[in-house]
C-alpha positions in Angstrom: 6.4 12.5 14.9 3.5 10.8 12.9 3.2 7.1 13.5 4.4 6.1 10.0 7.5 8.1 10.6 8.5 6.0 13.6 11.0 3.3 12.4 10.7 1.5 15.8 7.1 0.7 14.8 8.2 -0.8 11.5 11.1 -2.6 13.0 9.0 -4.2 15.8 6.1 -4.9 13.6 8.0 -6.4 10.7 7.6 -10.1 11.7 3.8 -9.5 12.1 3.2 -7.4 8.9 5.6 -9.2 6.7 5.8 -12.9 7.5 7.5 -15.2 5.0 4.4 -16.2 3.2 3.4 -12.5 2.7 6.8 -11.8 1.3 6.6 -14.9 -1.0 3.2 -13.8 -2.2 4.7 -10.8 -4.0 5.6 -12.8 -7.1 2.0 -14.0 -7.7 0.6 -10.5 -7.0 3.0 -9.0 -9.6 1.8 -11.6 -12.1 -1.8 -10.7 -11.4 -1.1 -6.9 -11.8 0.6 -7.5 -15.2 -2.5 -9.5 -16.4 -4.9 -7.0 -14.9 -3.3 -3.9 -16.4 -1.9 -5.3 -19.7 1.5 -3.4 -18.8 4.2 -6.1 -19.6 7.3 -3.9 -19.8 8.6 -0.4 -19.1 9.2 1.7 -15.9 7.4 0.9 -12.7 6.9 3.0 -9.5 6.5 0.9 -6.3 5.1 3.7 -4.0 5.5 2.7 -0.4 7.5 -0.2 -1.4 8.2 -1.5 2.1 10.7 -4.5 2.1 10.5 -4.4 -1.7 8.6 -7.7 -2.3 6.8 -6.4 -5.4 9.8 -4.2 -6.6 12.0 -7.3 -6.7 9.5 -9.3 -8.7 8.9 -6.5 -11.3 12.8 -6.2 -11.7 13.0 -9.9 -12.3 10.6 -9.6 -15.0 12.7 -7.0 -16.7 10.9 -3.7 -15.7 12.9 -0.6 -14.7 11.9 -0.4 -11.1 11.8 2.6 -8.7 10.9 1.7 -5.1 9.9 4.7 -2.9 9.5 4.5 0.9 10.2 7.0 3.8 11.3 4.3 6.2 15.1 3.8 6.3 14.6 0.4 8.0 12.2 -0.9 5.4 14.4 0.3 2.6 17.3 -1.4 4.1 15.4 -4.8 4.3 14.4 -4.2 0.6 18.0 -3.7 -0.4 19.0 -6.8 1.5 16.2 -8.9 -0.2 16.9 -7.6 -3.7 20.7 -7.3 -3.6 21.0 -9.1 -6.9 18.5 -6.8 -8.8 18.9 -3.5 -10.4 16.4 -1.3 -8.5 16.4 2.4 -7.7 15.6 2.8 -4.1 14.4 6.3 -3.0 13.8 7.4 0.6 11.2 10.1 0.4 7.8 11.0 1.6 5.0 10.0 -0.8 3.6 13.5 -0.6 6.9 14.8 -2.0 7.8 12.3 -4.7 7.0 13.2 -8.2 8.8 12.5 -11.5 7.0 14.0 -14.3 6.1 11.5 -17.2 8.5 8.8 -16.0 6.5 5.7 -15.5 4.3 3.2 -17.5 2.9 1.7 -14.3 2.6 2.8 -10.7 1.5 0.6 -7.8 0.4 1.4 -4.2 -0.3 -1.9 -2.4 -1.1 -3.3 1.0 -3.3 -0.4 2.3 -0.5 2.1 2.0 -2.7 5.1 1.4 -4.7 7.5 3.6 -2.0 7.9 6.2 -2.2 11.7 6.5 -4.4 13.8 8.8 -5.3 16.1 5.9 -7.4 14.7 3.0 -5.6 17.4 0.9 -2.4 15.5 1.6 -3.9 12.3 0.4 -5.1 14.1 -2.7 -1.7 15.5 -3.3 -0.2 11.8 -3.4 -2.7 11.0 -6.1 -1.9 14.1 -8.2 1.8 13.3 -7.8 1.3 9.8 -9.1 -0.9 11.0 -12.0 1.8 13.5 -13.1 4.4 10.8 -12.7 2.8 8.5 -15.2 3.4 8.6 -19.0 0.3 9.4 -21.2 -1.6 6.1 -21.1 0.1 5.0 -17.9 -1.8 2.9 -15.3 -2.0 3.2 -11.5 -3.0 0.2 -9.3 -4.1 0.7 -5.7 -4.8 -2.3 -3.3 -6.3 -1.7 0.0 -9.0 -2.7 2.5 -12.2 -1.2 1.4 -14.9 0.3 3.8 -17.5 -2.1 2.6 -15.4 -5.1 3.7 -14.3 -3.5 7.0 -17.8 -2.8 8.1 -18.9 -6.4 7.2 -16.1 -8.0 9.3 -15.8 -5.4 12.0 -14.4 -6.5 15.4 -13.8 -4.0 18.3 -10.9 -6.1 19.7 -8.6 -8.6 18.0 -6.0 -10.6 19.6 -3.6 -12.6 17.6 -0.5 -14.7 18.4 2.4 -14.7 15.9 5.7 -16.7 15.6 8.5 -15.6 17.8 6.3 -15.3 20.9 4.7 -12.1 19.8 1.0 -11.3 20.7 -0.8 -8.3 19.3 -4.0 -6.8 20.7 -5.7 -4.4 18.3 -8.4 -2.1 19.5 -9.8 -0.2 16.4 -12.5 2.4 16.6 -14.1 4.3 13.7 -14.3 8.1 13.8 -15.3 11.2 11.8 -18.5 9.5 10.5 -16.8 6.4 9.3 -14.1 8.3 7.5 -11.2 7.2 9.6 -10.0 4.2 11.8 -8.2 5.0 15.0 -6.2 2.0 16.1 -4.4 1.0 19.2 -2.0 -1.9 18.9 -0.5 -3.4 22.1 2.5 -5.6 21.4 3.5 -8.2 23.9 6.8 -10.0 23.7 9.1 -11.5 26.3 7.0 -10.3 29.2 7.0 -6.7 28.1 4.6 -4.6 26.0 4.6 -1.5 23.8 1.7 0.5 22.7 1.3 2.1 19.2 -1.4 4.5 18.1 -2.3 5.3 14.5 -5.0 6.7 12.4 -5.8 6.4 8.6 -8.6 7.1 6.3 -10.8 4.4 5.0 -12.6 4.5 1.6 -15.5 2.9 -0.1 -15.1 1.9 -3.7 -17.1 5.0 -4.8 -15.1 7.4 -2.6 -11.8 6.1 -3.7 -12.9 6.3 -7.4 -14.1 10.0 -6.9 -10.6 10.8 -5.4 -8.8 9.3 -8.4 -11.1 11.0 -10.9 -10.5 14.3 -9.1 -6.8 13.7 -9.4 -7.1 13.7 -13.2 -7.3 10.1 -14.1 -9.5 9.4 -17.2 -11.0 6.2 -16.1 -11.1 4.1 -12.9 -12.1 0.5 -12.8 -12.7 -1.3 -9.4 -12.1 -5.0 -8.5 -12.5 -7.3 -5.6 -8.9 -8.7 -5.8 -5.8 -8.5 -8.0 -7.3 -11.4 -10.0 -10.0 -9.1 -11.4 -13.0 -10.3 -9.5 -16.1 -8.0 -9.1 -16.0 -5.5 -6.3 -18.7 -5.6 -3.6 -19.4 -6.3 0.0 -18.0 -9.8 -0.1 -14.8 -8.6 -1.8 -11.6 -9.4 0.1 -9.8 -6.3 -1.1 -10.5 -3.0 -2.9 -8.5 -2.7 -6.0 -8.6 0.5 -8.2 -7.1 0.5 -11.7 -6.7 4.0 -13.0 -5.5 5.2 -16.4 -4.0 8.5 -17.5 -5.4 9.6 -20.8 -3.0 9.2 -23.8 
């Protein structure tokens, strides 16, 4: 089992990864995405939707929303949060989901890309998104860029969270700064559990090349969803890609 297939990981880490303030931030982030892309209506794909914080807000704005995630636990949390909204929830691996010419806008947010051991699998995801967009459709990615990671790098991070949870992170770069191998030790109620996971990391240029290779006609990079310039001081790496009309 790959780490991202382990629902015990998502269940235990949910309070850490999705605190109330992060869930509530979905509304502002969707507003920023709409302004950044100029897509104000139509069909939206929320790929790796997690607990549905962005799907719910897109639906509230009148978009037809499809939220895709492979975790049954996260999708159940999404359904619970968005019980009053009309959203299509799909449990499927992002390598497999493709719906030709169906969406005006696709989003992959919160560093939900680069999970797979094979770079070919990561490229396959991008091709699937490209083919799932209508002509002129827009794809927004939001992740932690390699430039930022190198600037703020720490070899050990210990953080206390509400509910008596302490998380010790021990990251290590590998494959010539292509991947991060992480060990998370989660301590709670006098017991601990260890999770190990690896994901690819990308500079702005590397991500742009992947998207162009997948077929996108143009790719613009930003430092946040507000549209700031991307660089070493950027908090996030945002890629806005467009399929040719």
